[in-house]
N, C-alpha and C positions, 0 to 999 in steps of 0.2 A: 438544500434550499439556496445555498449561497454559491458554491462551485458547481456550476452546471452549464451546459450548452445545448442549443437546439440542434437536432440531427435528424436527417431523413432515414427512417428505419423501414427497409422493405420486408415483404413477407418472406418467410423461411423457404418456401417452395419457389424455385426460380421461374416456374410457369405462371405464378400468381403475381399479377402486375400491381397489386394494392401496396400501399406504403403510408406511413404516417409521419408527421413532423412532431417529434417528441423532445422533451427536455431530458437529458441524461446526465448523470453525475460525472463530474470531472475527475481527473486522476488523484488530486489531493483529497477530494471528498471520499473517494473509493479507498484510499490509503487510510484515512482516519477510521473508516468503518472496519477495515481489516485489523487494524491495530487494536481497536476496542474489542473486537471479537476474540482475537487471540489472548488479550490481557484478561478478559472476563473468564476464559477457560483455562488459563495457565495453572491453576491450582486443582484442576481436575483433568489430568492428562488424557483420560479416555474420551474426553469431549473434544480435545484438540484435533484439528484436521491440517496435515502437513500442506495441503493445497492453499490454505489461507496465507501461510507465510510465503509460499511460492508466488502466490498472486501479488503480495507485497513486494517481493524481490522484482517481479515483471514490471510493476508500475515504477519502482525506483530506476530500473534498467531502461524502460521505454521512453522516459521523459527527461528532458534536461534538468539537472539538478537546480540550476538557477531559476528555471520556469516554475518548478515545483515550489522552490522557496519563496518566490513572489506570491504565489497563490496562498501558501501556508501563512505568510506574513498578513495577508488580507484576512484570512480566516481567523487568525489570532486576534485581530483588531475588531472583529465583528461582534456585536452585542449578542446575537442569537447563537453563535458557534464558537466564540472565543475560548470559553472554559473547556468545552469538548475537545477542541483542537489542541489546547495546551496539554490536556491529559493524553491525547494521542502521541504527542511528541515525547512526553515523558516515557510512555510505553516504548516508543521507538528507541529512545536511549537505553532504557532498562533491559529490554528484551532483544534488541537487535545490535546495538552500537557498542556494547561492552566488550565483546569478544567474538571471534568466529564460531566459538563453541557455545555462545549464548542460545537461548531457546529458539528465537526467530531464525537465525541463520542455520541452525541445526535442522529445524523443520523444513526450511526451503531447500536444503541439501538433500534431506531424505526424500522429498518429492521427486528428485532427479534419479533415484536409485534405479538401475536397470535401463535407463534411457539417456542418461547424460553424465555430467561430472559433479557428483555430490560435493566433494570438497571445494571444487572451484566455485560453485554456486554459493556455498556457505560463506567463503571468503569474500566473494563479490557482494553478497548481501550485507555483510559486516561493513565493508568499505563504502558502499552506497548509503547506508544508513548514517555512518559518520560524516559523509560528504554533506548530506542534506542538513544535518544538525549544524555543521560548521558554517554552511552558507546562511543559515538563519541567524547565527551569531554575529555575522559580518554587518 
């Protein structure tokens, strides 16, 4: 509701010329959702999906830390989503930023098995999570 942008969304079929102008969630909002999903399922490992942590990694990687921190600061201050955002940042700290072996980095790395560099992704996820939290403290 707060972190979103309008975007032109075309039909999936390239021969179909239809499109719609829609509001889509921004990267901080998507990250908040992913962090809540992982945290809600952390105590039931059979419900965890490594792709969710990998999505969090990709969001942290794809957007400048400063830009994400600015949006997160706005979300924290907003009356509708401040508490939810604060919870998400606590999840980021607990599940991602404590160690490369924490649940989040481990899951993100596992999603790379057979196609990429799991250990490198786990370490990068950990560092990116720490960077975002540090930027928010500044």
